[in-house]
C-alpha positions in Angstrom: 130.1 -52.6 68.4 126.7 -50.9 68.8 126.9 -47.2 68.0 125.2 -45.0 70.5 124.2 -41.4 70.4 126.6 -39.5 72.5 127.3 -36.0 73.6 130.5 -35.2 71.8 133.4 -35.8 74.1 135.4 -32.7 74.6 138.1 -35.0 76.0 141.0 -34.2 74.1 139.9 -30.9 73.4 143.3 -29.3 73.1 145.4 -31.8 71.3 144.1 -30.6 67.9 145.0 -27.0 68.7 148.3 -27.6 70.4 149.7 -29.9 67.8 149.1 -27.3 65.1 149.9 -24.2 67.1 153.2 -25.7 68.3 154.4 -25.6 64.6 154.5 -21.8 64.6 154.6 -19.0 67.1 152.3 -16.7 65.2 149.1 -18.7 65.4 146.1 -16.4 65.8 143.5 -17.7 68.2 140.3 -16.2 69.6 140.9 -16.1 73.3 137.3 -15.8 74.2 136.0 -18.4 71.8 134.4 -21.7 72.5 137.8 -23.3 72.3 138.2 -22.6 76.0 134.5 -23.3 76.9 135.2 -26.7 78.4 138.1 -25.4 80.4 136.6 -22.1 81.4 136.0 -21.0 85.0 132.3 -21.8 84.9 131.2 -25.4 84.1 127.8 -26.1 82.9 126.0 -25.2 79.7 123.5 -22.5 79.3 121.1 -25.0 77.9 118.1 -25.4 80.2 117.1 -28.8 81.5 114.7 -30.4 79.2 111.9 -31.0 81.7 108.3 -31.2 80.4 105.5 -30.4 82.8 103.9 -33.7 82.0 107.0 -35.9 82.2 108.6 -37.2 85.4 112.3 -36.5 86.1 114.6 -38.8 84.1 117.7 -39.6 86.1 120.6 -41.7 85.0 122.5 -43.9 87.4 125.2 -46.5 87.0 124.3 -50.2 87.4 121.4 -52.6 87.1 117.9 -51.8 88.4 117.9 -52.2 92.2 121.5 -50.9 92.6 122.5 -48.8 95.5 122.7 -45.9 93.1 119.1 -46.2 92.2 118.1 -46.3 95.8 120.2 -43.2 96.5 118.5 -41.5 93.6 115.0 -42.2 94.9 116.0 -41.2 98.4 117.2 -37.8 97.1 114.5 -37.1 94.5 111.6 -39.2 95.4 110.3 -42.7 94.6 108.4 -41.6 91.4 111.4 -40.4 89.4 112.2 -42.4 86.2 115.5 -44.0 87.1 117.5 -45.2 84.1 120.4 -47.6 84.7 123.4 -47.2 82.5 126.3 -49.7 82.1 129.1 -47.2 82.9 129.6 -43.8 84.6 130.5 -42.2 81.3 127.2 -43.4 79.8 125.5 -41.5 82.6 127.4 -38.3 81.7 126.6 -38.8 78.0 122.9 -39.4 78.7 122.6 -36.0 80.5 124.9 -34.1 78.0 122.8 -35.4 75.1 119.5 -34.4 76.8 118.2 -38.0 77.0 118.2 -37.6 80.8 117.7 -34.5 83.0 120.1 -35.5 85.7 122.7 -38.1 86.7 123.1 -39.3 90.3 126.6 -40.7 90.7 128.8 -41.7 93.6 131.9 -39.6 94.2 133.4 -41.0 97.5 132.8 -43.8 100.0 133.7 -43.5 103.7 135.4 -46.9 103.6 136.5 -47.4 99.9 137.6 -43.8 99.2 137.1 -41.7 96.1 135.7 -42.8 92.8 138.4 -41.4 90.7 136.7 -42.0 87.4 133.9 -39.6 88.2 136.4 -36.9 89.1 138.0 -37.3 85.7 134.6 -37.3 83.9 133.5 -34.1 85.6 136.4 -32.4 84.0 135.8 -34.0 80.6 132.1 -33.2 80.4 130.4 -29.8 80.5 128.0 -30.7 83.4 127.6 -29.0 86.8 126.8 -30.2 90.3 123.4 -29.2 91.6 123.1 -31.3 94.7 124.6 -34.0 97.0 123.3 -36.8 99.1 125.0 -38.9 101.8 123.6 -42.4 101.4 123.9 -44.9 104.3 124.8 -48.3 102.8 122.8 -51.2 104.3 123.7 -54.7 102.9 121.1 -57.4 102.8 121.4 -61.2 102.3 119.0 -62.0 99.5 117.9 -65.5 98.3 115.1 -67.0 96.3 111.8 -67.7 98.1 111.9 -70.9 100.0 115.6 -70.9 100.5 116.7 -70.8 104.2 119.8 -69.2 105.6 121.3 -72.6 106.6 121.0 -73.7 102.9 123.4 -70.9 101.8 126.9 -72.0 100.9 127.9 -69.2 98.6 127.4 -65.4 98.5 127.9 -63.4 95.3 128.3 -59.7 95.1 130.6 -56.9 94.2 134.1 -57.4 95.7 133.7 -54.3 98.0 130.4 -55.5 99.3 131.8 -58.9 100.1 134.8 -57.3 101.9 132.4 -55.2 104.0 130.5 -58.3 105.1 133.5 -60.5 105.6 133.0 -61.2 109.3 129.3 -62.0 108.8 130.1 -64.5 106.1 132.8 -66.2 108.1 130.4 -66.6 111.0 128.0 -68.5 108.8 130.8 -70.4 106.9 129.6 -68.9 103.6 132.2 -68.7 100.8 132.3 -65.3 99.0 132.4 -65.2 95.2 132.9 -61.8 93.6 130.8 -60.7 90.6 130.5 -57.5 88.6 127.7 -55.8 90.6 125.5 -56.0 93.7 122.1 -55.7 91.9 123.5 -57.8 89.1 124.1 -60.6 91.5 120.5 -60.5 92.7 119.4 -60.6 89.0 121.5 -63.7 88.4 119.9 -65.6 91.3 116.5 -64.5 90.2 116.9 -65.6 86.6 119.1 -68.6 87.6 121.6 -67.8 84.8 125.2 -66.8 84.5 125.9 -68.0 88.1 129.6 -68.7 88.7 131.1 -72.1 89.5 129.1 -74.4 91.7 126.5 -71.8 92.5 122.9 -72.6 92.1 119.8 -70.5 93.0 119.2 -73.0 95.9 122.6 -72.7 97.5 123.6 -69.1 96.7 122.6 -65.7 98.1 123.3 -62.2 96.9 124.5 -59.3 99.0 122.7 -56.3 97.7 120.2 -53.6 98.7 116.6 -54.3 99.8 115.5 -52.5 96.7 117.3 -55.2 94.6 115.4 -57.8 96.5 112.1 -56.1 95.8 113.0 -55.6 92.1 113.9 -59.2 91.5 111.5 -60.9 93.9 114.0 -62.2 96.4 113.6 -62.7 100.1 115.7 -60.8 102.6 117.2 -63.4 104.9 119.1 -60.8 106.9 119.5 -57.0 106.8 122.4 -54.8 108.0 125.0 -57.5 107.6 127.9 -55.1 107.1 130.7 -55.3 109.6 131.1 -51.5 109.9 128.0 -49.3 110.5 129.8 -46.1 109.3 129.6 -47.1 105.6 128.3 -44.0 103.8 128.6 -43.1 100.1 128.4 -39.5 98.9 126.4 -39.0 95.7 126.5 -36.0 93.4 123.5 -34.8 91.3 124.7 -33.5 87.9 122.8 -31.4 85.4 123.4 -29.2 82.4 122.6 -25.9 84.3 123.7 -24.9 87.7 121.5 -23.6 90.7 123.9 -21.1 92.2 121.5 -18.2 91.6 118.9 -20.0 93.9 121.3 -20.1 96.9 121.1 -17.6 99.7 122.8 -17.1 103.1 120.1 -19.2 104.8 120.9 -22.3 102.7 124.1 -24.1 103.8 126.1 -24.4 100.6 129.1 -26.1 99.2 131.2 -25.2 96.1 133.5 -27.6 94.2 136.4 -26.4 92.1 139.3 -27.9 90.2 142.6 -26.1 89.6 146.2 -26.6 88.6 149.2 -24.8 90.0 152.7 -23.9 88.9 155.3 -26.5 90.0 156.9 -24.2 92.7 157.6 -24.5 96.4 154.6 -23.7 98.6 152.2 -23.4 95.6 149.5 -25.5 97.3 150.0 -23.8 100.6 149.5 -20.4 99.0 146.4 -21.7 97.1 144.7 -22.9 100.3 145.6 -19.7 102.0 143.2 -17.9 99.7 140.4 -19.6 101.6 141.9 -19.8 105.1 142.7 -16.1 105.2 138.9 -15.5 104.7 137.7 -18.1 107.2 136.3 -20.4 104.4 136.1 -24.0 105.6 137.5 -26.5 103.1 135.8 -29.9 103.5 137.8 -32.0 101.0 140.8 -31.9 98.7 141.8 -34.5 96.2 144.6 -34.6 93.7 144.5 -36.4 90.4 146.9 -36.6 87.4 146.2 -34.0 84.8 144.5 -35.4 81.7 146.2 -35.2 78.4 143.6 -32.8 77.0 143.9 -30.4 79.9 147.7 -30.6 79.8 147.7 -29.7 76.1 145.3 -26.8 76.9 147.8 -25.5 79.5 150.6 -25.7 76.9 148.6 -23.9 74.3 147.5 -21.1 76.6 151.1 -20.8 77.8 152.1 -20.3 74.1 149.3 -17.7 73.6 150.6 -15.8 76.6 154.1 -15.8 75.2 155.7 -18.1 77.6 158.7 -20.2 76.4 157.1 -23.7 76.7 158.1 -25.1 73.3 160.7 -27.3 74.8 159.1 -30.4 76.2 162.1 -30.8 78.5 160.9 -27.7 80.4 157.5 -29.2 81.1 157.0 -31.4 84.2 156.3 -35.0 83.5 153.9 -35.3 86.4 151.2 -32.6 86.6 148.3 -32.8 89.0 144.8 -31.2 89.3 143.4 -30.4 92.7 139.7 -30.9 93.4 138.6 -28.8 96.3 135.3 -28.6 98.2 134.6 -25.6 100.5 131.6 -24.7 102.5 130.4 -21.5 100.9 128.4 -20.3 98.0 130.1 -19.2 94.9 128.3 -15.8 95.1 129.4 -15.0 98.6 131.7 -11.9 98.7 134.4 -13.8 100.6 134.2 -16.6 98.0 134.5 -14.2 95.1 137.6 -12.6 96.6 139.1 -16.1 97.4 138.5 -17.3 93.8 139.9 -14.1 92.4 143.0 -14.6 94.5 143.3 -18.2 93.4 143.0 -17.3 89.8 146.1 -15.1 90.2 148.1 -18.2 91.2 146.5 -21.0 89.2 147.3 -22.0 85.6 143.7 -23.2 85.3 140.6 -23.1 87.4 137.0 -24.4 86.8 134.0 -24.2 89.1 132.3 -27.6 89.0 129.2 -26.4 90.9 127.8 -24.5 93.8 125.0 -26.3 95.5 123.1 -26.9 98.7 124.4 -29.5 101.2 122.8 -32.3 103.2 120.4 -33.5 100.4 118.6 -30.2 100.1 117.2 -29.3 96.7 116.7 -25.7 95.3 115.4 -24.0 92.2 114.3 -26.1 89.2 115.6 -29.3 90.8 113.3 -28.9 93.7 110.4 -27.8 91.6 110.8 -30.8 89.3 111.0 -33.3 92.2 107.9 -31.9 93.8 106.0 -32.0 90.5 107.1 -35.6 89.9 106.0 -36.6 93.4 102.5 -35.3 92.7 102.1 -37.2 89.4 100.1 -40.3 88.9 102.6 -42.7 87.3 102.4 -46.3 86.4 104.9 -48.1 88.6 106.2 -49.8 85.5 107.5 -46.4 84.3 109.6 -45.9 87.4 112.6 -47.6 85.8 113.9 -47.8 82.3 116.5 -50.3 81.1 117.4 -48.6 77.8 117.4 -45.3 76.1 116.6 -44.6 72.4 120.3 -44.1 71.7 121.0 -47.7 72.7 119.3 -48.9 69.6 119.9 -46.0 67.3 123.3 -47.2 66.0 122.3 -50.8 65.2 121.2 -49.9 61.7 124.1 -49.1 59.3 124.3 -45.7 57.8 124.0 -45.0 54.1 126.9 -42.7 53.3 127.6 -41.2 49.9 131.0 -39.6 49.2 131.2 -36.9 46.5 134.7 -36.8 45.2 136.6 -40.1 45.5 140.1 -38.8 45.5 142.9 -39.7 48.0 141.0 -38.4 51.1 137.6 -39.7 50.0 139.2 -43.2 49.6 140.9 -42.8 52.9 137.6 -42.1 54.7 135.7 -44.8 52.9 138.1 -47.6 54.0 137.1 -47.0 57.6 133.5 -46.2 57.2 132.7 -49.2 54.9 133.6 -51.6 57.7 130.2 -51.0 59.4 128.2 -48.9 57.0 127.1 -48.9 53.4 129.3 -46.5 51.5 128.9 -45.3 47.9 130.9 -42.8 45.9 130.6 -40.6 42.9 133.3 -38.7 40.9 133.6 -36.9 37.6 136.6 -39.1 36.9 136.1 -42.9 36.5 137.0 -44.3 40.0 135.4 -47.7 39.5 138.6 -49.6 39.9 139.6 -47.8 43.1 136.0 -48.3 44.4 136.1 -52.0 43.6 139.4 -52.4 45.4 137.9 -51.0 48.6 134.5 -52.7 48.2 132.7 -49.4 47.6 129.8 -49.0 45.2 130.7 -46.5 42.4 128.2 -44.3 40.6 129.1 -42.3 37.4 128.2 -38.7 37.3 125.1 -39.2 35.2 123.6 -41.4 38.0 123.6 -38.6 40.5 119.9 -38.9 41.2 120.1 -42.6 42.2 123.3 -41.9 44.2 121.6 -39.3 46.3 118.4 -41.3 46.7 120.3 -44.2 48.3 122.4 -42.0 50.6 121.3 -40.4 53.8 124.6 -38.7 54.6 126.5 -36.9 51.8 130.2 -36.3 52.4 131.7 -33.7 50.1 135.4 -34.6 49.8 136.7 -32.3 47.1 139.3 -29.5 47.1 138.2 -26.2 48.4 138.8 -24.5 45.1 136.2 -26.8 43.5 133.8 -26.9 46.5 131.3 -24.3 45.4 131.2 -25.6 41.8 130.6 -29.2 43.0 127.8 -27.9 45.4 126.1 -26.2 42.5 125.9 -29.6 40.6 124.0 -31.2 43.5 120.2 -30.9 43.1 118.9 -29.2 46.2 115.5 -30.9 45.9 117.1 -34.3 46.1 118.9 -33.3 49.3 115.9 -32.6 51.5 116.0 -34.4 54.8 119.6 -35.5 54.2 122.8 -34.6 56.1 125.6 -32.8 54.1 129.1 -33.0 55.6 132.1 -31.0 54.5 135.6 -32.2 55.3 137.7 -29.3 54.1 140.9 -28.2 56.0 139.3 -24.7 56.4 135.7 -24.6 57.4 134.3 -21.0 57.1 134.2 -20.9 53.3 132.5 -24.3 52.9 130.0 -23.5 55.6 129.0 -20.2 54.0 128.6 -22.0 50.6 126.4 -24.7 52.1 124.2 -22.1 53.9 123.9 -20.0 50.8 122.9 -22.8 48.5 120.8 -25.1 50.7 117.6 -24.3 52.6 116.6 -25.3 56.1 115.4 -28.7 55.0 119.1 -29.8 54.6 121.2 -30.6 57.6 124.7 -29.3 57.6 127.7 -30.6 59.5 131.1 -28.8 59.2 134.1 -31.1 60.0 137.8 -31.1 59.7 139.5 -34.5 60.3 143.0 -33.4 61.2 144.6 -36.5 59.9 144.8 -38.4 56.6 146.8 -40.8 54.4 150.5 -40.8 55.0 151.8 -41.1 51.5 150.9 -41.1 47.8 152.1 -44.7 47.4 149.4 -45.9 49.8 146.5 -43.5 49.8 144.5 -45.6 52.2 147.2 -45.8 54.8 147.3 -44.1 58.2 149.0 -45.2 61.4 145.8 -45.0 63.4 142.8 -42.8 63.9 143.3 -43.3 67.7 143.9 -39.9 69.4 143.7 -37.9 66.2 141.6 -34.7 66.4 138.3 -34.1 64.6 137.0 -30.6 64.7 133.3 -30.1 64.0 130.4 -27.8 64.1 126.7 -28.7 64.0 125.8 -25.8 61.7 122.2 -26.8 61.2 120.9 -30.1 62.5 117.3 -31.3 62.6 118.0 -35.0 62.9 120.3 -35.0 65.9 120.3 -38.8 66.1 121.7 -39.3 62.6 124.3 -36.6 63.2 125.4 -38.2 66.4 125.6 -41.7 64.7 127.8 -40.2 62.1 130.1 -38.6 64.6 130.2 -41.9 66.5 132.2 -43.4 63.6 135.1 -41.1 64.7 134.4 -41.5 68.4 134.5 -45.3 68.1 137.8 -45.0 66.3 139.0 -43.1 69.4 139.4 -39.8 67.7 139.4 -36.7 69.9 136.3 -34.8 69.0 136.5 -31.0 69.4 133.4 -28.9 68.9 133.9 -25.3 67.8 132.5 -22.9 65.2 134.0 -22.9 61.7 135.1 -19.3 62.2 136.9 -20.2 65.5 138.5 -23.2 63.9 139.9 -21.2 61.0 141.1 -18.4 63.4 142.9 -21.0 65.5 144.3 -23.5 62.9 144.3 -22.0 59.4 147.7 -20.4 59.7 149.2 -23.5 61.4 147.7 -25.8 58.7 149.1 -23.7 55.9 152.5 -23.4 57.4 152.5 -27.2 58.0 151.7 -28.0 54.4 154.1 -25.4 53.1 156.9 -26.8 55.1 156.1 -30.3 54.0 156.1 -29.3 50.4 159.5 -27.6 50.8 160.9 -30.8 52.3 161.1 -33.4 49.6 162.9 -36.7 49.9 166.1 -35.3 48.2 166.4 -33.0 51.2 165.5 -35.8 53.6 167.6 -38.8 52.7 167.1 -42.1 54.5 169.5 -42.6 57.4 170.0 -45.6 59.8 170.4 -43.2 62.7 168.3 -40.0 63.1 167.3 -37.6 65.8 163.7 -37.0 66.9 163.8 -33.6 65.1 164.7 -35.2 61.8 162.1 -37.9 62.3 159.5 -35.2 62.9 160.5 -33.5 59.7 160.1 -36.7 57.8 156.7 -37.2 59.3 155.6 -33.8 58.1 156.9 -34.5 54.6 155.2 -37.9 54.5 151.8 -36.6 55.7 151.7 -33.6 53.3 153.0 -35.6 50.3 149.8 -37.6 50.1 147.7 -34.4 49.6 146.9 -32.9 46.3 148.2 -29.5 45.3 144.6 -28.3 44.9 144.1 -28.9 48.6 147.2 -26.8 49.4 146.1 -24.1 47.0 142.7 -23.9 48.7 144.5 -23.3 52.0 146.3 -20.5 50.3 143.4 -18.9 48.5 140.9 -18.9 51.4 143.4 -17.8 54.1 143.8 -14.0 54.1 147.2 -14.3 55.9 148.7 -17.0 53.5 150.7 -14.4 51.5 151.9 -12.8 54.6 153.2 -16.2 55.8 154.8 -16.8 52.4 156.6 -13.5 52.7 157.6 -14.2 56.2 158.9 -17.6 55.2 160.9 -16.0 52.4 162.2 -13.3 54.7 163.2 -15.9 57.2 165.0 -17.9 54.6 166.8 -14.8 53.4 167.7 -13.8 56.9 169.1 -17.3 57.5 171.1 -17.0 54.3 172.4 -13.6 55.3 173.4 -15.0 58.7 175.2 -17.9 57.1 176.9 -15.7 54.6 177.9 -13.2 57.4 179.3 -16.0 59.6 181.2 -17.5 56.7 182.6 -14.1 55.7 183.6 -13.5 59.3 185.5 -16.8 59.6 187.2 -16.2 56.3 188.2 -12.7 57.3 189.5 -13.9 60.6 191.6 -16.6 59.0 192.8 -14.0 56.4 193.7 -11.6 59.2 195.6 -14.4 61.0 197.6 -15.2 57.8 198.3 -11.5 57.2 199.5 -11.0 60.8 201.9 -14.0 60.4 203.3 -12.5 57.2 203.8 -9.1 58.7 205.5 -10.6 61.8 207.9 -12.6 59.6 208.6 -9.6 57.5 209.3 -7.4 60.5 211.6 -10.1 62.0 213.6 -10.4 58.7 213.9 -6.6 58.6 215.2 -6.5 62.2 217.7 -9.2 61.5 219.0 -7.3 58.5 219.4 -4.1 60.4 221.4 -6.0 63.1 223.7 -7.6 60.6 224.4 -4.3 58.8 225.3 -2.5 62.0 227.9 -5.2 62.9 226.2 -5.9 66.2 225.4 -9.4 65.2 229.1 -10.3 64.2 230.5 -8.9 67.4 227.9 -10.7 69.4 228.7 -14.0 67.7 232.6 -13.8 68.0 233.9 -15.2 71.3 236.2 -12.8 73.2 240.0 -13.7 73.5 241.2 -15.3 76.8 242.8 -12.5 78.9 246.2 -13.0 80.8 245.7 -12.8 84.5 247.7 -10.1 86.2 251.1 -11.1 87.6 251.6 -11.5 91.3 253.3 -8.4 92.7 255.7 -10.4 94.7 256.7 -12.6 91.8 257.0 -9.5 89.7 259.3 -7.9 92.2 261.5 -10.9 92.4 262.0 -11.1 88.7 262.9 -7.5 88.5 265.7 -7.2 91.0 268.5 -4.9 89.8 272.1 -5.8 90.2 
């Protein structure tokens, strides 16, 4: 895969923080740090657009030259802009974010096909802002090679949507539609006569594309406006690194785009929209999209910071949605400010994607750049570019040298050596380990040659040895090179590098928050996919080389998180220390293998496995360079003592309760015996047990009188 220079994706921004912060409640984070920059209220970087007075505007669009996106770009900004076709929408975002292009012109919705959901998601992922919009009328043309007549056409190739929009026209001419990847790309295939599908030939096939595509590839337009529906419009957004809200006034019709999430409660959306309707602000569009994983983790993390009980995943909704809203007002209007303040009270998260003029109007630096470009004398060959410097930057393998070939150094080298030249050096003989991995090993006395052949130096040693190792590196041999530290805490290594190396040495501070899973297999890891890499470009002169190095992790689908070393330590140092402390307390004797286990037990086993592969020196570095480490140790000790006291108290309570029950039974038996003895002694028991004698019934008075007659 060709490595390309990319603006670091802040997609996954919050997995790194949430995964660690969820391990403990006391994580200290800087609430106003750059951790929340991507998900802050205001999108858009403070970096100014890199427009030179002698350079035409450079605008990225998706597709081949001649695509409808290029035509829309030229309609909005002028025919002399340098339009640069990119293979994907995300490549357009990267080109602007990395300053290779000044703007990106991308479709956001079509009147027939609906919204382009990918661009909605990318606007949230990248720190760009909307500075303009353009409603583009789509006119389809039937394009063929010169000399080919309409009756010769048997097949039509184009994008599936374009074919569907011209279905009646094609049926009327008995032309069979054949879908391809792109409208302009179809015109290119006919022009070059290559990669045509099936039975298609340049003599029997036409392309459905724009008239600009016909001009670009030298094709004749056999028919124009062949779409079945004349209401086919596509709305394009112009994206830049800096917004234009300060150039809007009440005389300029404006639109503002925001994205927000709400609590999962009855009437939440109704109440959110009421913020605007109560102030007579017209909402022109609303769109819902599933919440991205990075934003969802950010919401979880912020909820924890605010003290909400969100630890239990069962309490979190499985389906969470973002709402993209456009309303017809400027962000700086008083009513808008009140509405947004009201919305912030209800929303979990809100970000302003841009406030910009409507109906293809341009303001501020965008208008000035377009007018300046229009007045330039430019060679028509420079109107379009097919490639950017970053497209070729990654074709050459990097020369990477790893200082310290321990467990983590070997773990990194296994991945990096797949596409790059990797060498290592260590004070201990690691030649066998290096040979196993196919890595070139240098003994310590060959330091000069090692540095000479390496452009990127990764220092993979424990933090307690970091400064001593840096002192052994000759600074004069490191001029023009990139030094990368990979310690779990970044502030101390960063200060050491800045203190010992001058401005001629590039410095990159990184923390790959993953590693080998066990000592038995130091090269193993389930996957780099989705794992967080926190980094700071401390001092970078060769940006292309730095981006190529970071692309190693991006191509492995790591989640790259950019923040300063101090912010990283404030947010993750405590969680990292507690994680490794917990893992060291949980050995395999406490975690025996079991055929059936709960998720909680499996999670504990994972923590023990991940930390068992790290050296004690690494753990000691976390302890030494974390001011709160002793506090956490004492807290852990106090917590353990408290649990022991609770267990002892509960056990004593149960024993006392059982003892009291036994004592009560003995007392009851004793009292019963005493009562029985008293009854026996008083004779009451004997009289009660003896049956009374049968009494003689009284004699009948009459019988009695008969028997007692006197003579």
